N, C-alpha and C positions, 0 to 999 in steps of 0.2 A: 867054236874054238875051245880047245881044252884049257884047264887052268894054267898049264905051263905056257900054252900059246898066248893067253892073255897077258901074262907077266911079261913075256918076250915082246910082244906087240906094243904094249904100253911103255916099255922101256925105249922102243924105237921113236915113239911119239915124244917121250920126255927128252930124248937126246937130239931130236930134230932130224933123224935119219928118214930118207924116203920110205914110204910104205904104200903099197897098193892093195886095195881090199874090195870085196864085193859084198853087197847087202841088198837083198830083195831085187836082184836083177840089175842093180846099178853099181857101176864101178867108181870107186873113190881113190883119190891120190891125196896123201899127206906129206908135207915136207916142212922143214924148218932150217934156220941158219942163224949164225950170229950177225946182227945188224951193224954192230960197231965192235971195236976191239976191247970195249970195256966190259959191258954186261947186258946189252940190249939183245934180247932173243926174239926173232920173227918166226911165226908159224902160220901154215895155211892148210886148209883142207878144201878140196875141189871135187865136185861131182863131174867126172870125166865122161860119163854116160850121156848127160844132157848139155855138156859144155856150158852150164850156167856159170854165173859169177861165183866167186868164192863163197862156200858156205860158212867158213870160219877163217877169219883173217885177223891176226893179233900181234901186238908187240908187247913183250913182258920183260920186266927186269930180272925175274928169276925163272929159270927152266922149270921149277916146280910148279909154278903157276900155270905153265903151258899144259901140263898134264891134267891139273884140276879143272881148267876150263874145258878142255877136250872131253873129260869124263862126265861133265855136268851139262854140256850143250846138247840140245835136242835136235841133233842133225839127221836122225834116222827115222823119217816119218813121224816127227814129233816125239821120238823117244831117245833116250841117252844111250851111250855105248853099253853100260852094264845091263840095260834092259833088252839089248839085242845081241850081245856078245856071242850067244850060242848059235845065231843065225848069220854071223859074219864069217866070210871065207877069206883068209889072209892070203893073198896071191904072192906078194913079194915084200 
């Protein structure tokens, strides 16, 4: 991903928009939504290639927490997003 793509991609994760991306031959799907009308935000990242259980499933009070957790989670063969961002292909 280019630096501009990284910013746009992380904005999608932050706002909870659907995102499909590929890393190391695996397809991932990320999505989020408001769990209630007050402030609870729900997010999930799913490995669509293997159809495993969700890799990241969380409820947060602040959407900003969603992005921090995603950026620091070792979802990609034990590496974080920033460690592999150059190897991620953002599909949609």
